[in-house]
C-alpha positions in Angstrom: 107.7 -49.1 26.4 107.1 -45.4 26.1 106.7 -45.6 22.3 104.1 -48.4 22.7 102.1 -46.1 25.1 102.1 -43.2 22.6 101.2 -45.5 19.8 98.1 -46.8 21.7 97.1 -43.2 22.7 97.3 -42.1 19.0 95.2 -45.1 17.9 92.5 -44.2 20.5 92.4 -40.5 19.3 92.1 -41.6 15.7 89.3 -44.0 16.6 87.5 -41.3 18.6 87.7 -38.8 15.7 86.5 -41.4 13.2 83.4 -42.3 15.3 82.5 -38.6 15.9 82.6 -37.6 12.2 80.8 -40.7 11.1 77.8 -40.2 13.5 77.5 -36.5 12.4 77.3 -37.6 8.7 74.7 -40.2 9.5 72.6 -37.7 11.4 72.7 -35.2 8.5 71.7 -37.8 6.0 68.8 -38.8 8.2 67.5 -35.2 8.3 67.7 -35.0 4.5 65.7 -38.2 4.1 63.0 -36.9 6.4 62.7 -33.7 4.4 62.5 -35.7 1.1 59.9 -38.0 2.7 57.7 -35.1 3.8 58.0 -33.5 0.3 57.2 -36.8 -1.3 53.9 -37.1 0.6 52.5 -34.0 -1.0 50.4 -35.2 -3.9 50.5 -33.3 -7.2 46.7 -33.4 -7.1 46.7 -31.3 -3.9 48.4 -28.4 -5.6 46.1 -25.7 -7.0 47.4 -23.1 -9.4 46.2 -19.5 -8.9 44.5 -19.6 -12.3 42.6 -22.7 -11.4 41.6 -21.2 -8.0 40.2 -18.1 -9.7 38.2 -20.2 -12.1 36.8 -22.2 -9.2 35.8 -19.1 -7.3 34.2 -17.7 -10.4 32.1 -20.9 -10.8 31.0 -20.7 -7.2 30.0 -17.1 -7.5 28.1 -17.8 -10.7 26.2 -20.7 -9.1 25.3 -18.4 -6.1 24.0 -15.7 -8.5 21.9 -18.2 -10.4 20.5 -19.5 -7.1 19.5 -15.9 -6.0 18.0 -15.2 -9.4 15.9 -18.4 -9.2 14.7 -17.4 -5.7 13.6 -14.0 -7.0 11.8 -15.6 -10.0 10.0 -18.0 -7.7 8.9 -15.0 -5.5 7.5 -13.2 -8.6 5.7 -16.4 -9.7 4.2 -16.7 -6.2 2.9 -13.2 -6.4 1.4 -13.8 -9.8 -0.3 -16.9 -8.5 -2.3 -14.8 -5.9 -6.0 -15.2 -6.8 -8.0 -12.3 -8.1 -11.4 -11.5 -6.6 -14.2 -9.6 -8.5 -15.5 -6.5 -6.8 -18.5 -4.3 -7.2 -18.8 -0.9 -5.6 -18.5 1.6 -4.1 -22.0 1.4 -2.5 -23.4 4.5 -0.9 -25.7 2.5 1.3 -25.0 -0.8 3.0 -28.5 -2.0 2.2 -27.8 -1.9 -1.5 -24.6 -3.9 -1.0 -26.5 -6.5 1.1 -29.0 -6.9 -1.8 -26.2 -7.6 -4.2 -24.8 -10.2 -1.7 -28.2 -12.0 -1.6 -28.6 -11.9 -5.4 -25.1 -13.4 -6.0 -25.4 -15.9 -3.1 -28.6 -17.3 -4.7 -26.5 -18.1 -7.7 -24.0 -20.1 -5.6 -21.3 -17.4 -5.3 -19.0 -17.0 -2.3 -19.6 -13.3 -1.7 -19.3 -10.9 1.2 -19.2 -7.1 2.0 -15.8 -5.5 2.6 -15.2 -2.0 3.9 -12.1 -0.5 2.2 -10.3 2.7 3.3 -9.4 4.9 0.4 -6.6 7.5 0.7 -7.9 10.9 -0.4 -5.3 13.5 0.1 -4.2 15.1 3.4 -5.6 17.3 6.1 -3.6 19.8 8.4 -4.3 19.7 12.1 -3.6 22.9 14.1 -2.9 22.1 17.7 -1.0 22.8 21.0 1.3 20.2 22.4 -0.2 18.0 25.2 -0.3 19.2 28.7 1.1 17.1 31.6 -2.4 16.2 32.8 -6.1 16.5 31.9 -6.6 19.2 34.6 -3.8 21.3 33.0 -5.4 20.8 29.5 -8.7 22.0 30.8 -7.1 25.1 32.4 -5.5 25.8 29.0 -8.8 25.4 27.3 -10.6 27.9 29.6 -7.8 30.3 29.1 -8.1 30.1 25.3 -11.9 30.4 25.5 -11.7 33.6 27.6 -9.7 35.0 24.6 -12.5 33.9 22.2 -10.2 31.3 20.6 -12.3 28.4 19.4 -10.7 25.1 20.6 -11.2 21.8 22.4 -9.2 19.3 24.4 -7.9 16.3 22.5 -9.2 13.2 24.5 -7.2 10.3 23.0 -4.2 9.4 20.8 -0.7 10.6 20.8 -1.8 14.2 21.3 -4.1 13.4 24.2 -4.5 16.4 26.6 -3.4 18.7 23.8 -5.6 21.5 22.4 -7.1 21.2 18.9 -7.9 24.3 16.8 -9.4 22.2 14.0 -8.3 20.3 10.8 -8.1 22.1 7.5 -7.9 20.7 4.0 -5.6 23.5 2.7 -2.1 24.1 4.1 -2.1 27.8 3.6 -5.3 28.1 5.7 -3.8 26.0 8.4 -0.6 28.1 8.4 -2.7 31.3 8.6 -4.6 29.9 11.6 -1.5 28.8 13.4 0.1 32.2 12.9 -3.0 33.9 14.3 -2.7 31.8 17.5 1.0 32.3 17.8 0.4 36.0 17.7 -1.6 35.6 20.9 1.3 34.0 22.6 0.7 30.3 22.1 3.0 27.9 20.2 0.6 26.5 17.7 1.8 23.6 15.5 0.6 21.9 12.4 0.4 18.1 12.0 -0.1 16.6 8.5 -2.8 13.8 8.7 -3.7 11.3 6.0 -7.2 11.9 4.8 -9.2 8.7 4.2 -12.7 7.8 3.4 -14.3 4.4 3.8 -16.0 2.7 0.8 -18.3 -0.3 0.8 -17.6 -3.0 -1.8 -19.1 -6.4 -2.5 -16.3 -9.0 -3.1 -16.8 -12.3 -5.0 -14.3 -15.1 -4.4 -11.8 -16.1 -7.2 -13.0 -18.5 -9.9 -16.7 -17.9 -9.4 -17.3 -14.5 -11.1 -16.7 -16.1 -14.5 -19.6 -18.5 -14.0 -22.1 -15.7 -13.5 -23.8 -14.4 -16.6 -23.0 -10.8 -17.7 -26.6 -9.8 -17.5 -26.5 -10.3 -13.8 -23.5 -8.0 -13.4 -25.2 -5.4 -15.6 -28.3 -5.6 -13.5 -26.4 -5.1 -10.3 -24.3 -2.2 -11.6 -27.4 -0.3 -12.8 -28.8 -0.4 -9.3 -26.8 2.7 -8.3 -25.0 5.4 -10.2 -21.2 5.2 -10.0 -21.0 1.5 -9.4 -18.2 -0.4 -11.2 -16.9 -3.9 -11.5 -13.2 -4.5 -11.1 -10.6 -7.2 -10.0 -8.2 -7.0 -7.1 -5.9 -9.4 -5.2 -8.0 -11.5 -2.8 -5.4 -11.5 -0.1 -7.0 -9.0 2.3 -8.3 -7.0 -0.8 -5.6 -4.4 -0.9 -6.6 -0.8 -0.2 -6.8 1.5 -3.2 
């Protein structure tokens, strides 16, 4: 009886051990299959070698450079397409310019008078910094005049309520004047100003000047000494 009990107990233990190891093996095989399945889903076409990637990046950069170059070329072509107007001038008197307008208009030209500012060097402004108010500026002016220093109050602009001692065309002269005023106890300063003059020109629209006979141009140019005929971009007629 006792031997039968131990036999049954040994059989149960062997059955339990067999079931335990069998389930562990099945679980391990299942994990291996999952890994293989995931790896199998990666398509060879999805892999990109480093050499192939570098070539691809180079192609993209090359295409981008070509696009930028094309944009620049288009911009240059656009500038070259800007129409050119024909101009006559500079006129010393507006009346003479208006005569030229009438003469060309009678020939069917689209023409008008344009004032153009021409840069002509620099001037040097000797001044005192602005006071806090107009009253203070006037008090400073009276003080300077009592010392026989020629000056006046600046009425507008960024130096309004400052004191001006004049504008000179030569820097050495401006520096000498500023030093003279500093010697009297005032902090004179020098401001460089662009010197411009305004010229009057007659402008004929693009595509019309070529239809006017050369004899007409010669006649208009002879009306005043120093007149010339030239071409310039029509867009606003750029300043010289």
